[in-house]
N, C-alpha and C positions, 0 to 999 in steps of 0.2 A: 782816261780809265777808268773801264768799269769794275769795280771793288765787289767783294762776295757780297759785303751790305748794302751795297746798291742793289745787284740785283735779287736779294732777299725781300727787300722791300717793293718794288717793284714788282716782286712774281707774289708775293702778297695782296700788292692793291689789284692788282689783275686776277687774281682768286678772288679776292671779295666782289669785285666787279661779277665773275662770272656766277656767284652765288646771289646779285643782285644785293648785295649788300652795299651802303652808305660807305666809302672809304674814307674814315672821320680818322682823326688823331685817335682816340680810343678805341674804334674798331683794328686799327694799326698795331698798336702797342700790342691788345690784347691777341691779335693775330702771331704776331713776331715773341710774344711773351718780356717786352721790355716797358720801359717805365716812359708814361706819356711823354713825360720833357724829352725824354732820348728821342721819341718818335717824332716830335715836334721840331727838331733840329735837324735830323734828318729832312724831314719833308719840306723844310724851309732848305735846305744846301740841293735837295733834289731839282725843287722849283729853280734855283738860280741855274741849276746846271741843264735844262729846259725839257726835263724828262715828265713834269705833270707840273701841274695848276692847284697850287696850295690855295686856300680863302682858309683863313683865322674860324674858327667855331663852325664852317662850314662843312670842311673836308678837300678831299682831294679829288682831280681829274687826271688819266693819264693823259700826257701828247703822245701821238703818233710816233713819236721817239720812244718814249717810255711804254708805249702799248707793244710794240714788237718785240722789244726785249724783254718785257716778261709775259708774256706768250711763248717767245723761244725757251725761256728759262723756266717755264713752268712744262711744256712739250720734252725737254729734255729731259724733268724731273719725273714726269708719268711715266717715260720711257724705262726711266734705272729703275724705278718701283717694278714695273712689269718684269723686268730681266731678273729682280731679286726675287719677286716673286714664283719665278720658275723655277726658282734655286732653292724651293721649299724653305725660306729663311720666315721665321716666326713673323705673323704680320706686326706686331708691335715693334719691329728692328727694321723694317721692309721701307717703311718712311725716313725714320732715323739714316737709316744707310742710304739712302737716297740722297737725301740733302748732303751727307757728307761728300759724295762721291761728285 
């Protein structure tokens, strides 16, 4: 079963890849505003589940399985942002509300 936190991590790693940034433990932790130790634990868990390849001190690479989910979650997130934007919500709320949806 894919939990919300797994989706958040896969989306964050996919986003980093889109921006051509290395998906390191530090960059993932920064993106998700979590402690690096928490990110390390989750990355190891995701690697065991086959969503990514994790190499300590080198970073992570999404597997095709992880990439598919990360891309799908990001697409849904962007659709929700566009929808919320049409409701003339303040820009500061659009991203936050799209995440919650």
